[in-house]
N, C-alpha and C positions, 0 to 999 in steps of 0.2 A: 501486580496490584491485588490486594486481598480485600474482599468485601464479604459481608455476611448478612444474614437475615436475623433480626431480633424476633424470637418466638415469644408471643404473649399468650398466656393461658389464664382463663377464668376458672376458678374452682368454686365449688359449692361450699358455702358456710353452713353451720348447723341450722340456720334459719332459712336456707335455700335462697339467699339474696342473689339476684342475677347481676351480670356485668353489663353496663351500657356501653355505647360507642365512645363516650367520653372517657370511660374507664379504660378502654382498650383501643387506643388510636391505631389506625392503619398506617404503616410506614409508606413514604412516598417513593418515587423512582430513585434508583441508585446510579450515580455518575461514575463511569469507569474510564480510565485512560490506558490504551494499549500502547506499550512502549518498546516491545520487541526484545526485552532484556533476557528472556528465558531460553533463547536458542544458543546452543554451543556452536562455535565457529571453528573453521580450520586454521592451520598455521598462518595462512595469508589473510585472515580476518574476515571471512565471509562464509555463508552457507547458501547454496542454491539447489538443495536436494542432495540425496546420497543413495547408496545402493541398498539401504534397508527398506526402501519404499516398495510398493507393489509393482512388480515387473510387468512391462508391456512391450509390444513390438512397435518401434518407430521406424517405418520404412526399412526393415531388415536389421535394425540395430536394437540392442537391449536398452530400454529406457525404464525409468522408475518414477512412479507417481508418489510424491511425498507431500507433506504438509506441516506447517507450523500452526499451533493452536494456542490462543491466549484469550481468556475472558469470554469464551463462547464464540470467538471469531476464528475461522479457519482460512489460512493463506496457503494456496496450493503452489507447488513447484514441481515441474516436470523436467527431469534431468536425464540426459543421454551422455554417459561418460565417454564412450568411444569417439564421439564427435566433440566433446568438451562444450556441449551446448545445454541450454536450459531455457525455460520460460515460466512466467508466473510471478512469484514473489520471493525474492532473495533477501537475506539479512546480512548486514555488514557493520563492521566497526572501523573500517579503514579511514586513515587520516590523510592520505594523499589526495590531492585535488586535481591532478593532471591526468591526461589520457594519451597513450601512444598505441598505434596499431601493433607495434612489435611486442607490446605487453598488454594486449587486450584482456587477457586473464593474468592478473586480477584487476586491471584498471577500470573495467566496466562496472566495478563495485565501488568506485569512488564517487563522492559528491563534491560540488564546488566549494562547500564551506569547510570541509575537512573535519567536521564534527557531527554528532547526532544533535537533534534539537534538545534532548535531555538524556541523561545516562550515557551509555556507550554505543548502543546499537540503533540502527535505522533500517528501513525497508527500501529495497530497490525494486521498482515495479517495471516489468517488461513482459506484457501479457499477450497471449494468442488465444483468447477465449476464456482464460482463467479469471475467476472473480473472488472477492472476499465474501465468504458465506457466513452468516450468523445463525446460531442454533435456534434462535427465535427472533422475530422482528425487533429492531431497536430503533430508537430515535437518535439519529446521527447529528452531533453538534458540529464537528469539523475535524480537520487535521492540519499539521504543518507540512510544508513541501518545499523542495528546492530542486535545482537542476542536477542531473547526472553529469559527470566529467566528460563522457563521450559525446553527449548531446552538445555541450558547450564547445568542445573541440570542433564539431561540425559547424556550429554557428560562427565561430571565429575563423576557421581555416577551410571550410568546405567539406563536403561529405564524400567526395571521390566519385559520385554518381551524377550530381547536378552541378552546374558551374558555380564556382566561387563561394565566398562567405556570405553571411546574411547582410543584406542592405536594409535601409530604413523601411522599405516597403515589405520586407519579409516578416513572417510571423510563424509561431508554433504554439499550438494549444493542446491541452489535455482535457477531454470531456469525461466527467464522472457521471455514471448512470446508476441510479438507485432503483432497484426492483422492489415493489411492494408485495404484500401478502397476496393480493389479487392479480399479480403479474403485470400491473400497469407500471410505468416508469416515469422518472423525473430526472433531469440532468442539470449539472453545473459545469461551466467552462472555466478552466484555469489557464491563463496566458503564461507561457514559459519564455516567450521572446516576442517582442513587437517594438515598433518605432525606433529601431536601431539599438535596442538594449535587450538584456535578458536577465532573468532572475539569478541573483548572485548570493542570496542569503536565505534563511528560513523564513517563509511567509505563511500566514494563516489563511486557510480556505474555510469559509463559513458554508457548511453544507446543510444547515438547518432547513433550507427550503425543500430538501428532498423528502422530508417527513419521515415516517416510520418505514424502514426498509429491511428486507431479508438478505440482500446481497448488494455488492458494489462492483461495477465493472469499469475498466479504463480503456479509452480509445484516444487516438491522436489525429490531428490534421494540421496542415501548414502549407506554405507556398512552395517549398522545395520538393518537387515531384518529378517522376518520369512516367513512362507508359505503364509501369507496374505499381505505381502509388508513391506514397511519401518516402523520401530518401533520408531525411534527418533521423538519427537514431531515436527510437520511440521509448525513451526511459523517463521516469520521474522518481524522485526519492521522497519518501514520506516518513513521518514520525508522529508519535503522540496523538493517536486517533481517539477522540473523545466521544463516547456513546452514553446514552441513558437507557437503562434497562428497567 
């Protein structure tokens, strides 16, 4: 998405006539849509980091801190190639909609619709402390979201750690937390499954109540838990984040 600033200049005439505010209107906020189309993907149609990032030690394994940046927003991805693992924000253009444990890679990069909301690419969110960071605070309008294929497989067939599929009393939600310039926070809850049903298409999340934020974090809660916490795969797929700068 390309946007620009119109530069207005007042010059002096021979009579030194000044420019008024009416002569030189100040432009208003610019609306930008982040659509994830700028990241190159591998042969299987996804990116979850690569070995060109900053190397760090992850419990004795080489890991790489990477990021995708678009329109002043940075999406971190921490990638450990020897384990085949990652966390943060991946980007995918995969059209498959199913998940199998035998093909976890690349099935974890599938969403249930088989498409992006627009264009080709969408973002797969699977965070352990990573956030979307803006280079300056922005007014967040909202984004589109849908379920990840692995999450839906657990909803329909069970997750292998807690008994059975989702029943009508089970639920899963994603909480979006916006952090403001003064480090105060506001939240919005997105329901991914409830009342015996789950999100099957792209739906819009209105995040305008978060106000002006410098970062966005994602967390999950639900009814399927064991002694160590939530057992449902904690993924959400998002696309077309609309911000006002």
